[in-house]
N, C-alpha and C positions, 0 to 999 in steps of 0.2 A: 536560443537563448532567447527571452517572451522580453519583448515592448514591453513595457506598461508605461512608457508617457503616448501612449497615441488610446486615445476613445475605444470599451465597452466596445463598446459597436464593431467593431473592426476584427470582430471573431463570426463566425460561423457561423458562433450558437450565443444568441446578443442578448447579456445580462441585464436581469430587470433590475428594477433600486429597490422597491418595493416589497421585494425575500432577499437583498443584501441587508448587512449591519457597516458603514465606518468603520475600522480600528484603528482608523488614524486622528492626529491629534494635534493641534497647534503646540503648542504651551508644556504635552506630557509624550513620549517616546513611546512609541507604538508598540502597544508588548507581541512575541510571537508569538506565533501559530506558526500550525502545522496544518495541511492538508495531509490529511489518504488514502491513499490511492493505491485502491483492489481489483483482482481481475480476475480473471482464469489464468492458471499458469500457464504459461506460455502468449497471452495476449498484452505485449510488450509495454510492460508498467515500467517496464530501468532503461526501457530505453526511449520513453519519452518520459520521465523523470532528469534522465539523466539529460534531454533538449534542451531541458524548461531555465536550465545555469542554477539551478539552484539546488541549496544542501541538500545530501540527497540520504537517507536515514533506508538502512537494510534491516528490513524483519521479520529479511530465511531469516537474518540472526540469531533470534528470538527464537527457533527449533529445542528444545528437546534434547537430546543425547538419548544414541541405542539403547545406553542397556535402566531407559524411565524406567520403570514400572506399570508409571499410568499413562505410555504412550499405548493410542488403540491400533485394534489392529484391521482388517478386512471382511468383511464378513464371511468366511465359505473360503477362508484362506491362512498362510501363515508371514500376511507379508504386512509391515508397517505401514497406517493410513497415516500414509506424511497429510494427506490431502483434508485429513479430519484436524478441526483444528484445538485438536483434544490432545493434538500432535509439540502445541505448542507453546512459551511463556505468556501471557497476555497482560499478568502481573507486571515483569520484568521490562515486556511493553512498555505500559502506559508509564512506567517510570524513568524510562526513558529519556520518550517525551516531554514526562513535565518538566525529565531538573534539564533535558537539553530548553526547556523551552522562559526559566525560570529566572539560568546562570548562563547560559548558551556552549556551555561542553557536558560529554557525559563518557563517561567509559560503557563499550560495546562489546559483546560476543566477538568470538574468530569465530566460525562454525564452518567447519568442511563438510557437506554436502554427500563428499565422496562415502566419507567415513561414521556420518553420522554423528560427531566432536562436537566437540567445544575444541578447540588448538590453541585461544590464549587471553587475550585483551587485547582492545586498543580507549587511543581517545576518539573522542569526535569532537570537531566545532561545528558550531554554524556561524562562529566571527560574529557581526553588528547587523545578522539577513533577520528583519525578523520576520521569513516566509519561513518555512524548506517541507519539506515533501517528507515522508514515512510511508512506502511501498512493499507489499507484500501481500499474500493471497488471502491473508486474514487479516488484513488491512479494518478490512467492515466489523468483522470481530465488537473493535472497542474505538470506532467512534458514538456509539449515547457516551459510554468511558470518558472521552477526551469531551462530548461537547460538556457536558457534566459540570467538572475540573475548568468549561473557560479557555478550553487551546485550539478549538475546531476551530477552522475557515471551511471548512465548502469537505468533502467526501464524495471520492469521485470510483466506480467502477467500472474500468478498461474491457470492452469484449467488439469481438466482431461474430465473424466467420465461426464455429468448429474444426469443420474444415480444414483450416486454416494456421490455426489454434495450433491442432494436434502435432501438423506440419513445422511450423514454428520450435513449440518446447520440444522433438521430441527430435530434430537437426541442435537441437540447445546442447539439452540434454548429456545426444550420443557425442558432441565438439569436446563437452568437460565433463567427459565422463564420469556425470554422478552416479552413478547405478548400475547388473546388473541390464547387459538389454532385453535380456528377457521379464524382467522388470518393469521397466522404462514400456515397452510394446503393452503388458498388459496394463500398464498407469496408465498411459495414453488414448489407450481401446476405452479402459474403462473413462473419460474425464471425458474421453466426444462424446461418450453416450450420454453423461452425465453433463456437460456445458450449461443450456440455458438453466437450468436446477438450479445451480450452483449462484447465473449471474441474479438471479429467484432473490435464494435467499443474502444476496449481500444487497438486492437491491432493499428487501423490506426487513434490513439493516442499518441502514439509512445511505449505502454509501448511488450516486444517484449513476448511471449507468449509461453510459455514452459513450462515442467513437471518435479517434483520437484527432479529428477534429476541435471538438465542442470539449475536451478536457481540454484542453490547452485554451480554450476561451474561459474556462471557470479556470483554472487555471494564474491567468493569465488578472484576469477580475480578480483571486486576491489578492500578489503580488502587488498593485497597483494602492491594496488599504481596504477590499470592500467581502469581509466575511460573510459565508452561507450562513441564511440559519437552517438547521437540517433538524429532519423530520423523522425523530429515531425510536423502535414499541415503548411503550408502556414496560 
């Protein structure tokens, strides 16, 4: 769990106050904001988010369903490209984040990755928390929109070694029975080759690339009431 009582300097990544903006006030309750946590599939986003002790919104629950005619395909294949932002409902994700920031509660889909379908909805609350994490492989795609709406505390892209990410992703997907073994191997090999490009794209969208320790430092700063001014593309 994040220790927000310590000075920002405790983190391996020191926080430069000149690039931060205070979201706290003595006279007003701090507004609720979101940290968007992006990164390649298998990079450890869910584990890191859970370590913070903050409420965590799973953006993967906003995937489109298997029968959606707008789902993209992997070039040269009949496989659905679940790693394309076109396979995900960004509008619904942003609406849920905005509602959480405004009211502290929202309804989110319950998504079954194995069947690529929504099985229902459930209520999600952040209670009185002034900060929550929204994590998923498409989190960087909504950085600009969340910042424009005044909802963004920070945006991070978790990165590591592609070979480590490949092993972690494959073990997880096999354990959870997410897709068939041949599909997982094809996808895993493709993602390992593309990982540096994926990180570069998410960085270009405004997510700060970092390893686990730096990400925890920036999350601690956000939890202490300091949001980052994120540079997003025009």
